LUMVEX-340500 format. One line per field, with one value per residue (C-alpha): residue number from 1; residue in one letter; x, y, z. Coordinates in Angstrom, 3 decimals. Layout:
<rs>
num: [NUM_...]
residu: [A_...]
x: [X_...]
y: [Y_...]
z: [Z_...]
</rs>
This chain:
<rs>
num: [1_2_3_4_5_6_7_8_9_10_11_12_13_14_15_16_17_18_19_20_21_22_23_24_25_26_27_28_29_30_31_32_33_34_35_36_37_38_39_40_41_42_43_44_45_46_47_48_49_50_51_52_53_54_55_56_57_58_59_60_61_62_63_64_65_66_67_68_69_70_71_72_73_74_75_76_77_78_79_80_81_82_83_84_85_86_87_88_89_90_91_92_93_94_95_96_97_98_99_100_101_102_103_104_105_106_107_108_109_110_111_112_113_114_115_116_117_118_119_120_121_122_123_124_125_126_127_128_129_130_131_132_133_134_135_136_137_138_139_140_141_142_143_144_145_146_147_148_149_150_151_152_153_154_155_156_157_158_159_160_161_162_163_164_165_166_167_168]
residu: [X_X_X_X_X_X_X_X_X_X_X_X_X_X_X_X_X_X_X_X_X_X_X_X_X_X_X_X_X_X_X_X_X_X_X_X_X_X_X_X_X_X_X_X_X_X_X_X_X_X_X_X_X_X_X_X_X_X_X_X_X_X_X_X_X_X_X_X_X_X_X_X_X_X_X_X_X_X_X_X_X_X_X_X_X_X_X_X_X_X_X_X_X_X_X_X_X_X_X_X_X_X_X_X_X_X_X_X_X_X_X_X_X_X_X_X_X_X_X_X_X_X_X_X_X_X_X_X_X_X_X_X_X_X_X_X_X_X_X_X_X_X_X_X_X_X_X_X_X_X_X_X_X_X_X_X_X_X_X_X_X_X_X_X_X_X_X_X]
x: [138.981_137.739_141.183_142.638_144.884_147.891_147.164_146.462_149.921_151.582_149.713_150.734_154.385_154.638_153.069_155.388_158.434_157.507_157.518_161.302_161.275_161.231_159.174_156.502_156.469_156.014_153.225_151.316_151.975_148.824_146.572_144.645_142.495_145.585_147.127_143.937_143.391_147.026_146.714_143.423_145.053_147.897_145.490_143.432_146.385_149.310_150.268_150.203_152.053_154.850_155.053_155.271_158.241_160.214_163.277_164.925_163.080_164.102_162.773_165.374_166.588_164.903_161.567_162.304_163.073_159.863_157.792_159.461_158.414_154.881_154.801_156.249_153.603_150.682_151.427_153.706_153.064_150.188_147.412_146.391_142.600_140.414_137.849_138.173_137.088_139.708_142.406_145.027_143.720_143.680_147.172_149.169_147.137_147.575_151.320_151.710_149.605_151.713_155.021_153.739_152.665_156.095_157.783_155.470_156.285_159.987_159.777_157.378_158.630_162.215_161.500_164.498_162.842_160.004_162.540_164.412_161.227_159.975_163.293_163.092_159.545_160.412_163.393_161.038_158.788_161.759_163.327_160.014_159.597_163.151_162.608_159.268_160.283_161.481_158.510_155.952_157.884_156.116_152.578_151.042_148.239_150.682_153.216_150.597_149.427_153.105_153.792_150.552_151.403_155.004_154.118_151.155_153.328_155.894_153.291_151.797_155.121_157.358_156.782_157.094_158.164_155.272_152.770_152.992_152.471_150.776_148.713_146.971]
y: [171.290_174.491_176.094_177.962_176.052_178.003_177.037_173.385_173.228_174.762_172.393_169.356_170.435_171.302_167.998_165.838_167.856_167.292_163.476_163.710_164.098_160.535_161.553_163.191_160.115_157.796_159.986_159.908_156.324_154.892_157.761_156.348_159.488_161.710_159.399_159.188_162.937_163.581_161.014_162.587_165.998_164.577_162.862_166.024_168.387_166.195_168.284_171.499_169.867_168.593_171.961_173.791_171.626_172.232_174.476_175.551_172.897_170.032_168.308_168.946_166.061_167.522_167.265_163.713_162.729_164.331_162.645_159.360_159.745_160.561_157.393_155.330_156.596_156.373_153.126_151.055_151.881_149.912_150.496_151.453_151.345_148.883_150.958_150.394_154.012_155.492_157.730_155.361_152.615_154.948_156.315_153.569_154.022_157.808_157.498_154.964_157.255_160.268_158.444_156.620_159.858_161.380_158.264_158.419_162.101_161.435_158.523_160.038_163.634_163.267_165.396_164.992_167.000_164.430_161.606_163.148_163.804_160.256_158.952_161.091_159.961_156.299_156.822_158.206_155.131_152.742_154.414_154.287_150.580_149.834_151.567_149.846_146.313_145.214_146.913_144.855_141.578_140.296_141.491_139.195_141.616_144.560_142.394_141.210_144.795_145.874_143.158_143.900_147.602_147.144_144.496_146.549_149.651_147.587_146.029_149.437_151.013_148.393_147.865_144.296_143.768_142.847_143.195_146.774_147.439_144.640_147.104_148.399]
z: [49.428_51.116_50.665_47.689_45.282_46.546_50.142_49.195_47.550_50.609_52.938_50.942_50.574_54.259_55.237_53.144_54.063_57.757_57.105_56.803_60.614_62.002_65.033_62.836_60.531_63.527_64.961_61.655_60.465_62.055_61.018_58.007_57.726_57.432_54.864_52.871_52.855_51.849_49.075_47.959_47.769_45.709_43.315_42.897_42.449_41.341_38.308_40.301_43.209_41.048_39.218_42.562_43.603_40.394_40.508_37.305_35.273_37.611_40.696_43.421_45.497_48.639_46.872_45.719_49.296_50.573_47.849_48.722_52.385_51.227_49.084_51.905_54.349_51.933_50.038_52.222_55.867_57.457_58.285_54.774_54.936_53.110_51.261_47.520_46.934_49.220_47.822_49.253_46.964_43.955_44.516_42.817_39.572_39.771_40.245_37.376_35.194_36.014_35.543_32.467_30.876_31.473_29.982_26.941_26.430_26.709_24.253_21.739_21.825_22.957_26.038_28.290_31.066_31.149_31.187_34.091_36.046_35.440_36.718_39.833_40.584_39.977_42.329_44.974_44.719_44.707_47.805_49.613_48.805_49.917_53.332_53.837_52.863_56.317_58.047_56.188_56.319_59.427_58.513_55.877_54.867_54.618_52.780_50.285_49.612_49.291_46.722_44.806_44.683_43.561_40.970_39.761_39.287_37.402_35.071_34.465_33.541_31.992_28.200_26.991_23.341_21.118_24.007_25.304_28.950_30.818_32.833_29.677]
</rs>
């Protein structure tokens, strides 16, 4: 990105906060280029973005809601783009890696802050999926991508006794 890290963080945070406005969300929902660029910025700067949203060691509910709208737009709102190299297609793996890393830190090191943050991020994804479910019901391609994404995230994150995570 041609901008400074500070400006990138402000751009991302302003963009996803703006998605809470229904009119803005509707105006951007068909813009694959916007969604792909926003997803790319998140992938590139996810640790800094999450850190910039933290307040007193926690992710405030307003930030969870904004992240949820970002996930809804980027992962569950058609059109989603078809390029296998696009950021939109890499985003589920990036989210599962981020959340999985937090879960591992919580489990291995007893880090309650990581556990709380993982829970907040999982909640953002779950809320996004819940809002999008009806929207994709009548579009087979979007529904199939929705199911693949949700099942893929689950397999990447849920440990199975004696097996580990199916996504590994």
